[in-house]
C-alpha positions as CSV (number, residue, x, y, z in Angstrom):
1,M,-32.0,-43.1,14.0
2,N,-29.0,-45.2,15.2
3,K,-25.5,-43.8,15.4
4,A,-24.2,-45.7,12.4
5,G,-27.0,-44.2,10.2
6,S,-26.3,-40.7,11.6
7,R,-22.6,-41.1,10.7
8,Q,-23.4,-42.2,7.2
9,I,-25.6,-39.1,6.6
10,V,-23.0,-36.8,8.1
11,G,-20.4,-38.4,5.9
12,F,-22.5,-38.1,2.8
13,D,-23.3,-34.4,3.6
14,A,-19.6,-33.8,4.1
15,V,-18.8,-35.2,0.6
16,V,-21.5,-33.3,-1.0
17,C,-20.4,-30.0,0.7
18,V,-16.8,-30.5,-0.4
19,L,-17.8,-31.4,-4.0
20,M,-20.1,-28.3,-4.2
21,V,-17.3,-26.0,-2.9
22,L,-14.8,-27.4,-5.3
23,F,-17.2,-27.3,-8.2
24,S,-18.1,-23.7,-7.4
25,F,-14.4,-22.8,-7.2
26,F,-13.4,-24.4,-10.4
27,H,-16.5,-23.2,-12.3
28,S,-16.0,-19.5,-11.4
29,Q,-12.2,-19.4,-11.8
30,T,-9.3,-21.4,-13.1
31,A,-7.3,-23.2,-10.4
32,L,-3.6,-23.1,-11.0
33,A,-2.8,-26.0,-8.7
34,S,-4.1,-27.9,-5.7
35,R,-2.9,-30.5,-3.3
36,T,-4.6,-32.7,-0.6
37,Y,-3.0,-33.4,2.8
38,G,-5.3,-35.9,4.5
39,D,-8.5,-34.0,5.3
40,I,-7.2,-30.7,4.0
41,T,-7.2,-29.5,0.4
42,V,-5.3,-26.4,-0.6
43,A,-6.0,-24.9,-4.0
44,V,-4.4,-21.8,-5.6
45,E,-6.4,-19.6,-7.9
46,S,-4.9,-18.6,-11.2
47,M,-4.1,-14.9,-11.0
48,P,-3.1,-12.5,-13.8
49,S,0.6,-12.6,-14.4
50,G,2.7,-9.8,-15.8
51,N,5.5,-7.4,-15.2
52,T,4.3,-5.1,-12.5
53,S,6.6,-2.8,-10.5
54,Y,4.7,-1.3,-7.6
55,G,1.6,-2.0,-5.5
56,Y,0.6,-5.4,-4.1
57,A,0.3,-8.7,-5.9
58,E,-2.6,-10.9,-4.6
59,Y,-2.6,-14.7,-4.4
60,R,-5.9,-16.2,-3.4
61,I,-6.1,-19.7,-1.8
62,L,-9.0,-21.9,-1.1
63,L,-8.7,-24.1,2.0
64,T,-11.1,-27.0,2.4
65,N,-11.4,-29.1,5.6
66,S,-13.3,-32.4,5.0
67,S,-13.0,-33.6,8.5
68,E,-16.4,-34.1,10.2
69,T,-15.3,-33.2,13.7
70,D,-12.0,-31.3,13.9
71,I,-11.2,-27.6,13.5
72,R,-7.8,-27.3,11.7
73,R,-5.3,-24.6,12.0
74,I,-3.8,-24.0,8.5
75,T,-0.9,-21.7,7.7
76,V,0.1,-21.0,4.1
77,F,3.4,-19.2,3.2
78,A,5.3,-18.2,0.1
79,P,7.8,-18.9,-1.2
80,F,8.2,-22.6,-0.2
81,R,11.8,-22.5,-1.4
82,G,13.3,-19.0,-1.1
83,Y,16.5,-17.2,-1.8
84,G,17.6,-13.7,-2.6
85,S,19.8,-10.7,-2.0
86,G,19.3,-7.0,-1.5
87,D,15.9,-5.9,-0.3
88,Y,13.5,-8.8,-1.0
89,I,10.5,-10.6,0.5
90,R,11.7,-13.8,2.2
91,E,8.2,-14.8,3.3
92,V,4.6,-13.8,3.4
93,R,2.2,-16.0,5.4
94,R,-1.2,-16.2,6.8
95,S,-3.0,-18.6,9.3
96,V,-6.6,-19.4,9.6
97,D,-8.9,-21.8,11.5
98,V,-11.1,-23.9,9.2
99,G,-14.1,-25.6,10.8
100,P,-15.3,-29.1,10.1
101,V,-16.8,-29.7,6.6
102,S,-16.2,-26.2,5.6
103,S,-13.9,-24.0,3.5
104,A,-12.3,-20.6,3.6
105,T,-10.8,-18.4,0.8
106,I,-7.9,-16.2,1.9
107,S,-5.6,-13.8,0.2
108,L,-1.8,-13.4,0.5
109,F,-0.5,-10.0,-0.6
110,Q,3.1,-9.5,-1.8
111,P,4.3,-5.9,-1.0
112,P,6.3,-4.1,-3.8
113,L,9.6,-6.0,-3.4
114,D,10.9,-9.0,-5.3
115,M,9.9,-12.4,-3.8
116,Q,12.6,-14.7,-5.0
117,G,11.5,-18.3,-4.8
118,S,8.8,-20.7,-5.8
119,D,5.7,-22.5,-4.7
120,L,3.4,-22.3,-1.7
121,G,4.2,-24.0,1.6
122,V,1.5,-25.4,4.0
123,I,1.6,-25.9,7.8
124,I,-1.3,-27.9,9.3
125,D,-1.8,-27.8,13.1
126,G,1.8,-26.8,13.5
127,K,3.3,-29.5,11.2
128,R,5.0,-28.4,8.1
129,Q,4.0,-30.4,5.0
130,R,6.8,-31.7,2.9
131,E,5.1,-31.2,-0.5
132,P,4.3,-27.6,-1.7
133,V,1.5,-26.3,-3.9
134,S,2.6,-24.8,-7.2
135,L,2.4,-21.0,-7.2
136,N,3.0,-18.5,-9.9
137,S,4.6,-15.4,-8.4
138,S,3.4,-13.2,-11.3
139,E,6.9,-11.7,-11.8
140,H,5.8,-8.9,-9.4
141,C,8.6,-6.4,-8.9
142,R,11.1,-8.9,-10.4
143,S,12.5,-6.2,-12.7
144,N,13.1,-3.9,-9.7
145,Y,16.0,-6.2,-8.7
146,S,18.4,-4.4,-11.1
147,L,16.8,-1.0,-10.8
148,H,18.1,0.3,-7.5
149,Y,18.1,4.1,-7.6
150,G,16.7,7.0,-9.5
151,W,14.3,5.1,-11.9
152,S,11.0,6.6,-12.8
153,R,9.5,4.9,-15.8
154,A,11.8,2.0,-16.5
155,N,9.0,-0.5,-16.3
156,P,6.1,-0.7,-18.7
157,L,2.5,0.4,-18.0
158,S,0.7,-2.6,-16.6
159,I,-2.9,-2.7,-17.8
160,L,-5.4,-5.4,-16.6
161,L,-7.9,-6.4,-19.2
162,S,-11.1,-8.2,-18.3
163,R,-12.1,-11.5,-20.0
164,T,-14.6,-9.7,-22.3
165,V,-11.9,-7.2,-23.6
166,S,-9.8,-8.2,-26.5
167,Y,-6.1,-8.5,-25.7
168,D,-5.2,-8.6,-29.4
169,D,-7.0,-5.4,-30.2
170,F,-5.1,-3.5,-27.4
171,R,-1.7,-5.0,-28.3
172,N,-2.2,-4.5,-32.0
173,G,-3.4,-0.9,-31.5
174,V,-0.2,0.0,-29.6
175,D,2.1,-1.8,-32.0
176,K,0.4,-0.2,-35.0
177,Y,1.5,3.3,-34.0
178,F,4.5,2.8,-31.7
179,L,6.4,-0.3,-33.0
180,P,9.6,0.8,-34.7
181,S,9.8,0.2,-38.5
182,Q,11.7,-2.9,-39.7
183,G,14.5,-0.7,-41.1
184,S,15.0,1.3,-38.0
185,S,18.5,1.2,-36.6
186,S,17.6,2.9,-33.3
187,S,18.7,0.9,-30.2
188,R,16.4,3.0,-28.0
189,R,13.5,1.2,-26.3
190,S,10.3,1.1,-28.3
191,V,7.3,3.0,-27.1
192,S,5.4,-0.2,-27.8
193,E,7.3,-1.9,-25.1
194,E,6.0,0.6,-22.5
195,F,2.7,-1.2,-22.5
196,D,2.2,-4.6,-20.8
197,F,-1.4,-5.8,-21.3
198,I,-2.4,-8.5,-18.7
199,K,-5.4,-10.6,-19.5
200,S,-7.6,-11.9,-16.7
201,E,-9.1,-15.3,-17.5
202,S,-11.6,-15.1,-14.6
203,S,-15.0,-13.6,-14.8
204,V,-15.3,-10.1,-13.1
205,R,-17.7,-11.7,-10.6
206,A,-14.7,-13.6,-9.3
207,W,-12.4,-10.6,-9.1
208,S,-10.9,-9.4,-5.8
209,T,-13.0,-7.5,-3.2
210,N,-10.0,-5.7,-1.8
211,W,-8.6,-2.7,-3.6
212,L,-5.1,-3.9,-2.9
213,G,-5.7,-6.6,-5.5
214,Y,-5.6,-3.9,-8.2
215,S,-3.0,-1.6,-6.7
216,R,-0.2,-2.9,-8.9
217,F,-1.9,-1.9,-12.2
218,D,-1.6,1.4,-13.9
219,G,-5.1,0.8,-15.4
220,V,-8.0,-1.6,-15.4
221,V,-10.1,-2.0,-18.5
222,V,-13.6,-3.6,-18.4
223,S,-16.7,-3.5,-20.6
224,A,-20.0,-2.0,-19.8
225,S,-21.5,-5.5,-19.6
226,D,-18.8,-6.3,-17.0
227,M,-20.1,-3.5,-14.9
228,E,-23.7,-4.8,-15.1
229,Q,-22.8,-8.3,-13.9
230,M,-20.1,-7.3,-11.4
231,R,-20.8,-8.0,-7.7
232,A,-21.3,-4.9,-5.6
233,S,-18.2,-5.8,-3.4
234,V,-16.0,-6.1,-6.5
235,M,-17.3,-2.8,-7.9
236,L,-16.6,-1.1,-4.6
237,A,-13.0,-2.4,-4.6
238,L,-12.5,-1.0,-8.1
239,F,-13.9,2.4,-7.0
240,E,-11.6,2.4,-4.0
241,Y,-8.7,1.6,-6.3
242,V,-9.6,4.6,-8.4
243,E,-9.9,6.9,-5.4
244,C,-6.4,5.9,-4.4
245,G,-5.0,7.1,-7.7
246,G,-5.8,4.3,-10.1
247,S,-7.6,4.5,-13.5
248,L,-10.6,2.5,-14.6
249,M,-11.6,2.4,-18.3
250,I,-15.1,1.3,-19.3
251,L,-15.8,0.4,-22.9
252,G,-19.5,1.0,-23.9
253,S,-22.4,3.0,-22.5
254,W,-22.3,3.2,-18.7
255,Q,-24.3,5.3,-16.3
256,P,-22.2,6.4,-13.3
257,P,-23.5,6.1,-9.7
258,G,-24.7,9.2,-7.9
259,Q,-21.4,9.9,-6.0
260,L,-19.6,10.6,-9.3
261,Q,-19.9,13.9,-11.2
262,A,-23.1,14.4,-13.1
263,K,-21.2,16.2,-15.8
264,P,-18.0,14.5,-16.8
265,S,-14.9,16.2,-18.2
266,V,-14.7,15.5,-22.0
267,D,-11.2,14.5,-23.2
268,G,-11.3,13.5,-26.9
269,Q,-13.4,10.3,-27.1
270,F,-13.4,9.8,-23.3
271,N,-15.8,11.1,-20.6
272,L,-13.7,11.4,-17.5
273,Y,-15.2,11.1,-14.0
274,Y,-12.8,12.1,-11.3
275,A,-13.1,10.3,-8.0
276,G,-10.7,10.9,-5.2
277,F,-7.1,10.9,-6.6
278,G,-8.1,8.8,-9.7
279,V,-10.2,8.8,-12.8
280,I,-12.8,6.7,-14.6
281,A,-12.6,7.0,-18.4
282,V,-15.7,6.0,-20.3
283,T,-15.9,5.7,-24.1
284,D,-18.7,4.7,-26.4
285,S,-16.0,3.8,-29.0
286,E,-15.8,0.1,-28.2
287,D,-14.0,-0.8,-31.4
288,V,-10.4,-0.5,-30.2
289,K,-9.0,-1.2,-33.7
290,E,-10.4,2.2,-34.8
291,W,-8.6,4.2,-32.1
292,R,-6.2,6.8,-33.5
293,K,-2.7,7.5,-32.4
294,E,-3.8,10.5,-30.3
295,V,-5.9,8.2,-28.2
296,W,-3.0,5.9,-27.4
297,T,-0.7,8.8,-26.7
298,R,-3.3,10.3,-24.3
299,L,-3.6,7.0,-22.5
300,R,0.2,6.6,-22.3
301,T,1.1,10.1,-21.0
302,G,-2.2,10.9,-19.2
303,I,-4.8,8.5,-18.0
304,W,-2.6,5.4,-17.5
305,G,0.7,7.2,-17.2
306,Q,-0.3,9.2,-14.1
307,S,-1.3,6.2,-11.9
308,S,2.1,5.3,-10.4
309,S,3.1,8.8,-9.2
310,E,5.5,8.8,-6.3
311,L,5.4,5.0,-6.0
312,Q,8.0,4.7,-8.7
313,N,10.3,7.3,-7.2
314,R,12.8,5.1,-5.3
315,I,15.8,6.8,-3.8
316,G,18.6,6.0,-1.4
317,I,18.3,6.0,2.4
318,S,20.3,9.2,2.9
319,D,18.4,11.0,0.1
320,A,15.1,9.7,1.6
321,N,15.9,11.2,5.0
322,K,16.9,14.5,3.3
323,K,13.6,14.5,1.4
324,F,11.4,13.5,4.4
325,A,13.5,13.8,7.6
326,V,12.4,11.7,10.5
327,I,15.5,12.7,12.6
328,E,17.9,15.6,11.9
329,N,21.2,13.8,12.5
330,V,21.6,10.1,11.6
331,T,25.4,10.1,11.6
332,V,27.2,7.7,13.8
333,P,29.0,9.5,16.7
334,V,32.4,8.6,15.4
335,R,34.5,10.8,17.6
336,G,33.0,9.5,20.9
337,L,33.1,5.9,19.8
338,F,36.7,6.4,18.6
339,L,37.7,7.7,22.1
340,L,36.0,4.8,23.8
341,V,37.8,2.3,21.5
342,L,41.1,4.1,22.0
343,C,40.8,4.1,25.8
344,F,39.8,0.4,25.6
345,A,42.9,-0.5,23.6
346,I,45.2,1.4,25.9
347,I,43.7,-0.1,29.1
348,I,43.4,-3.7,27.9
349,G,46.9,-3.6,26.4
350,P,49.8,-1.5,27.9
351,V,48.1,-0.4,31.1
352,N,46.9,-3.9,32.0
353,F,50.2,-5.6,31.1
354,I,52.4,-3.0,33.0
355,V,50.2,-3.1,36.2
356,L,50.1,-6.9,36.3
357,S,53.9,-7.1,35.6
358,R,54.7,-4.9,38.5
359,K,52.4,-6.9,40.7
360,K,54.0,-10.1,39.3
361,K,50.4,-11.3,38.5
362,R,50.6,-11.8,34.7
363,I,48.5,-14.9,35.0
364,W,45.6,-12.6,35.9
365,L,45.5,-11.6,32.2
366,L,43.2,-14.6,31.8
367,W,40.4,-12.9,33.7
368,T,41.3,-9.1,33.4
369,V,41.2,-9.1,29.6
370,P,37.6,-10.6,29.5
371,L,36.5,-8.3,32.3
372,I,37.8,-5.2,30.6
373,S,36.2,-6.2,27.4
374,I,32.8,-6.6,29.1
375,V,33.2,-3.2,30.8
376,A,34.1,-1.6,27.4
377,S,31.1,-3.2,25.7
378,L,28.8,-1.9,28.4
379,S,30.3,1.5,28.1
380,V,29.6,1.6,24.3
381,F,26.0,0.5,25.0
382,L,25.5,3.2,27.7
383,Y,27.1,5.8,25.5
384,A,24.6,5.0,22.8
385,F,21.7,5.1,25.3
386,I,22.8,8.4,26.7
387,A,23.2,9.9,23.2
388,E,19.8,8.7,21.8
389,G,17.8,6.9,24.5
390,W,15.4,4.0,24.0
391,K,12.5,5.7,22.3
392,A,11.8,5.7,18.6
393,Y,10.9,8.5,16.2
394,A,8.0,8.6,13.7
395,R,6.8,11.0,11.1
396,I,3.6,11.0,9.0
397,Q,2.5,13.6,6.4
398,S,-0.7,12.8,4.5
399,I,-3.4,14.1,2.2
400,T,-6.9,12.7,2.6
401,I,-10.0,13.2,0.5
402,L,-12.9,12.5,2.9
403,N,-16.2,12.0,1.2
404,Q,-18.8,12.4,4.0
405,A,-21.6,11.3,1.7
406,T,-20.0,7.9,0.9
407,Q,-18.2,7.7,4.2
408,R,-15.0,6.8,2.4
409,A,-11.5,8.3,3.0
410,A,-8.8,8.0,0.3
411,S,-5.4,8.9,1.7
412,V,-1.8,9.1,0.4
413,G,1.2,10.1,2.4
414,L,4.7,9.5,3.6
415,N,5.7,7.6,6.7
416,A,9.2,7.4,8.3
417,F,10.7,5.7,11.4
418,Y,13.9,5.8,13.3
419,S,14.7,3.6,16.2
420,P,18.0,3.3,18.2
421,L,17.2,-0.4,18.6
422,T,15.6,-2.8,16.2
423,P,11.9,-3.0,17.1
424,S,11.1,-6.5,18.3
425,K,7.4,-6.2,17.2
426,G,8.0,-4.7,13.8
427,L,5.4,-2.5,12.1
428,H,1.6,-3.0,12.2
429,F,-0.8,-1.8,9.4
430,D,-4.3,-2.8,8.6
431,Y,-5.6,-4.7,5.6
432,E,-6.5,-1.6,3.6
433,T,-3.1,0.1,3.7
434,E,-0.5,-0.2,0.9
435,V,3.0,0.2,2.1
436,T,5.8,0.9,-0.4
437,P,9.5,1.2,0.7
438,M,10.9,4.5,-0.5
439,S,14.4,3.2,-1.0
440,L,15.9,0.1,-2.6
441,A,19.2,-1.3,-1.6
442,T,21.8,-2.7,-4.0
443,W,22.3,-6.4,-4.3
444,Q,25.2,-6.2,-1.8
445,G,23.1,-4.6,0.9
446,G,19.5,-4.7,1.9
447,R,17.6,-7.1,4.2
448,A,15.3,-10.1,3.9
449,R,11.8,-9.1,4.9
450,E,8.7,-11.0,6.2
451,V,5.0,-10.2,6.4
452,D,2.3,-11.9,8.4
453,W,-1.3,-11.4,7.3
454,T,-3.0,-13.4,10.0
455,N,-4.6,-10.7,12.1
456,E,-3.4,-7.6,10.3
457,Q,-0.6,-6.6,8.0
458,H,2.4,-7.3,10.3
459,F,5.8,-6.3,8.9
460,D,7.6,-8.3,11.5
461,I,11.2,-8.9,10.3
462,G,13.6,-6.8,8.3
463,W,11.6,-3.6,7.8
464,V,13.2,-1.3,10.4
465,A,16.8,-1.7,11.5
466,A,18.5,-0.1,14.4
467,R,19.9,3.4,13.7
468,V,18.8,3.3,10.1
469,P,15.9,5.5,9.0
470,A,13.1,3.7,7.2
471,H,10.8,5.6,4.8
472,F,7.6,4.5,3.1
473,Y,4.9,5.7,0.8
474,L,1.4,5.0,2.0
475,R,-2.0,4.7,0.2
476,K,-5.2,3.7,1.9
477,N,-8.9,3.6,1.3
478,Q,-11.2,2.9,4.2
479,T,-14.8,3.4,5.4
480,R,-14.7,6.1,8.0
481,R,-17.4,8.0,10.0
482,E,-15.3,11.1,10.9
483,R,-16.9,14.3,9.8
484,L,-17.4,18.0,10.3
485,K,-20.9,19.3,10.8
486,F,-21.6,22.9,9.7
487,S,-24.7,24.9,10.7
488,K,-25.9,28.5,10.7
489,D,-28.0,30.2,13.4
490,E,-30.7,32.8,13.0
491,Q,-28.1,35.6,12.9
492,G,-26.3,33.9,10.0
493,Q,-23.3,32.9,12.0
494,L,-21.6,29.7,10.8
495,S,-20.7,27.1,13.4
496,V,-18.7,23.9,13.0
497,L,-18.7,20.7,15.2
498,N,-15.3,18.9,15.1
499,G,-16.1,15.2,14.7
500,L,-12.7,14.2,13.2
501,G,-11.5,12.8,16.5
502,A,-8.4,15.1,16.6
503,D,-7.7,18.8,17.3
504,I,-7.8,21.0,14.2
505,R,-5.0,23.5,13.8
506,E,-6.6,25.4,11.0
507,L,-9.9,25.1,9.1
508,W,-11.1,26.6,5.8
509,F,-14.6,26.2,4.5
510,V,-16.7,27.5,1.6
511,D,-20.5,27.4,1.8
512,E,-22.9,26.8,-1.1
513,S,-22.8,30.6,-1.9
514,G,-19.1,30.6,-2.2
515,N,-18.4,32.5,1.0
516,V,-15.1,31.6,2.7
517,Y,-14.8,31.0,6.4
518,R,-11.8,30.2,8.6
519,A,-11.2,29.0,12.2
520,E,-8.2,27.9,14.3
521,N,-7.5,25.6,17.2
522,I,-10.7,23.6,17.3
523,K,-10.5,20.9,20.0
524,A,-11.8,17.4,19.2
525,G,-15.6,17.3,19.8
526,A,-15.8,21.1,20.3
527,K,-18.2,23.4,18.5
528,I,-17.1,26.9,17.6
529,V,-18.2,29.9,15.4
530,M,-16.2,30.4,12.3
531,S,-15.1,33.8,11.0
532,S,-16.0,35.1,7.6
533,I,-12.9,36.4,5.9
534,G,-14.8,38.6,3.5
535,Q,-14.1,37.0,0.2
536,A,-15.8,34.6,-2.1
537,V,-14.7,31.8,-4.4
538,S,-14.8,33.3,-7.9
539,S,-14.5,30.2,-10.0
540,K,-14.7,26.5,-9.7
541,I,-11.4,24.7,-9.4
542,S,-10.3,22.3,-12.1
543,Q,-12.0,18.9,-12.0
544,D,-8.7,17.1,-12.1
545,V,-7.0,19.1,-9.4
546,W,-6.6,16.2,-7.0
547,R,-5.3,14.0,-9.8
548,D,-2.7,16.7,-10.4
549,V,-1.9,16.6,-6.6
550,Y,-1.5,12.8,-6.7
551,R,0.8,12.6,-9.7
552,A,3.2,15.2,-8.2
553,S,5.4,15.0,-5.0
554,W,3.0,14.3,-2.2
555,Q,5.1,16.1,0.3
556,M,5.4,19.3,-1.8
557,Q,1.7,19.2,-2.5
558,A,0.8,18.8,1.1
559,N,3.0,21.8,2.0
560,E,1.4,23.8,-0.9
561,I,-2.1,23.1,0.3
562,V,-1.2,24.1,3.9
563,S,0.4,27.3,2.6
564,N,-2.4,28.3,0.2
565,P,-5.6,26.4,1.0
566,Q,-7.8,29.1,-0.7
567,N,-6.4,27.9,-4.0
568,Y,-8.0,24.5,-3.5
569,L,-11.4,25.4,-2.1
570,E,-14.8,25.1,-3.8
571,P,-18.4,25.4,-2.5
572,S,-19.5,22.8,0.1
573,C,-16.0,21.7,0.7
574,Y,-13.4,22.3,3.5
575,I,-9.8,21.9,4.2
576,A,-8.6,20.9,7.7
577,I,-5.0,20.9,8.9
578,V,-4.5,18.5,11.8
579,D,-1.3,17.9,13.8
580,D,-2.1,14.2,14.2
581,S,-2.4,11.1,12.1
582,V,-6.2,10.7,11.7
583,F,-6.4,8.2,8.8
584,F,-3.1,6.3,9.0
585,E,-2.3,4.1,11.9
586,Q,0.7,4.6,14.1
587,A,2.5,1.4,13.0
588,L,5.4,1.4,15.5
589,E,5.0,1.0,19.2
590,N,6.8,3.0,21.9
591,V,7.3,6.1,19.8
592,E,8.2,9.1,21.9
593,Y,9.0,11.7,19.3
594,K,6.1,12.1,16.9
595,R,5.7,14.6,14.0
596,F,2.3,14.2,12.3
597,E,0.5,16.4,9.9
598,S,-2.8,15.5,8.1
599,V,-4.3,17.6,5.3
600,I,-8.0,16.6,5.1
601,I,-10.1,17.7,2.1
602,G,-13.7,17.2,3.1
603,I,-16.6,16.8,0.7
604,L,-20.0,17.4,2.2
605,E,-23.2,15.4,1.5
606,G,-24.8,16.3,-1.7
607,T,-21.4,17.4,-3.3
608,S,-19.8,15.5,-6.2
609,D,-16.8,13.4,-5.5
610,A,-14.5,15.4,-7.6
611,G,-12.0,18.1,-7.4
């Protein structure tokens, strides 16, 4: 075959490939907008919009390269035109290499801060394109702009409804019982306004495969038929969302997988399956129009109303450091700096002038004044260095439910940083971690912040400032292979092999018979014999115990579990206290002063993923 014929075939194949990709994209989901830049086409998927106030908002973008020979480096960023004040997202971006005649679907995630601006910008091979792609920012965290301190439930419950679930039935059901009467003169906010039902126009097969895509919703509602046609990767993402504290409602008859409880907890018309820190509510009553007021009240105060937990508890920087101290004293050394400035003023003024006047060298003021200023600046810098040094501080306290059967670890916790100098490399988290700032600044303060999602979740600008503590709430779900292995010898002695990858300070374990064992100071990789403490678990703990832990203060709950682990034990489960961060990454480099504590609740193989 000649070269011309070969090029024609390649060119035809390229056109067919691009058409198939675009057809598949538009057939499975509604595209909000697209734009072509030569060989490159950028299309933005239509995502559910709504008033959400925590978690991450996901924006999915399809990148298509119709070039037959060139690999193209494409960077997308939002917003294209940005503005703002206070704490806000100035830019989220991601870069990817797209090969010849191929496409790639990528996600941009907006952390829980307002992203003030519009549209999606595109950079191709280092050249910024003049024309943007239309992008709907979903109003994510827009209402937080005016809610700076002390709010808890000022925002409505955000509930995602699948395409097969009737929006009108849910909206009318809430309005039927909670909408104020026409003659009411009350100016208080209606209970009906506490619900924001967000309709998804995409098939569940096209839903996100990353749990972060659901993290901003208080609840997700799907039908049993949705669960049947749902891809395994989407279902896994929804289960991970539940394990991190979310709630999933399934309308219709549904058989839960083996890792969930065989016997659910019955709450009215719902069968509740507790998984990790969250809950799956299943009801055979698919006719939402027939639901009574008690059902909606239970959803409002219980199932949906418990999903946001600590994530809505925003406080000031000073209060955050009192709540979760990363450094004991964050006050500026006013006395020392005042003395330095006073000495500088005396030396550069009267002393310098008198000395030079006596020497009849007043002209030297032209170089002595700058010299003294440089010396004074260096003195201030050296004083700060002697007082605090170069190294940063970091603190992590977390609670993890480690299901050794499914090899998934769902974690919640608090993370704090303090650095004498602004970290040049920012913070580094992986793709599975949700990071929520604990404090919101007023419109007069705050910082513009940027996130790069190219290789990881890189909080590169604005997240940690010099001499200002930075506090965050963390949630994470990840596949992990860490585990503890328990075995008994012929004499009945129980041994444990530490496979957590970190030293265990204290370990409590209950065997299948309800006997309680305890051990201390177990090195990573070591195997030791545990001691029986001569007591047995008398009753099974409540199925929703970890849901209760999640919806309370995470720090207080972690301290309570450490102090009284026996109150949280059940057969074939263990509680390990580790002075290290096992499941959360150390996001800041060059940390010298670390204070880490991990509370790990382990569920052995063959045990239900419940409390």
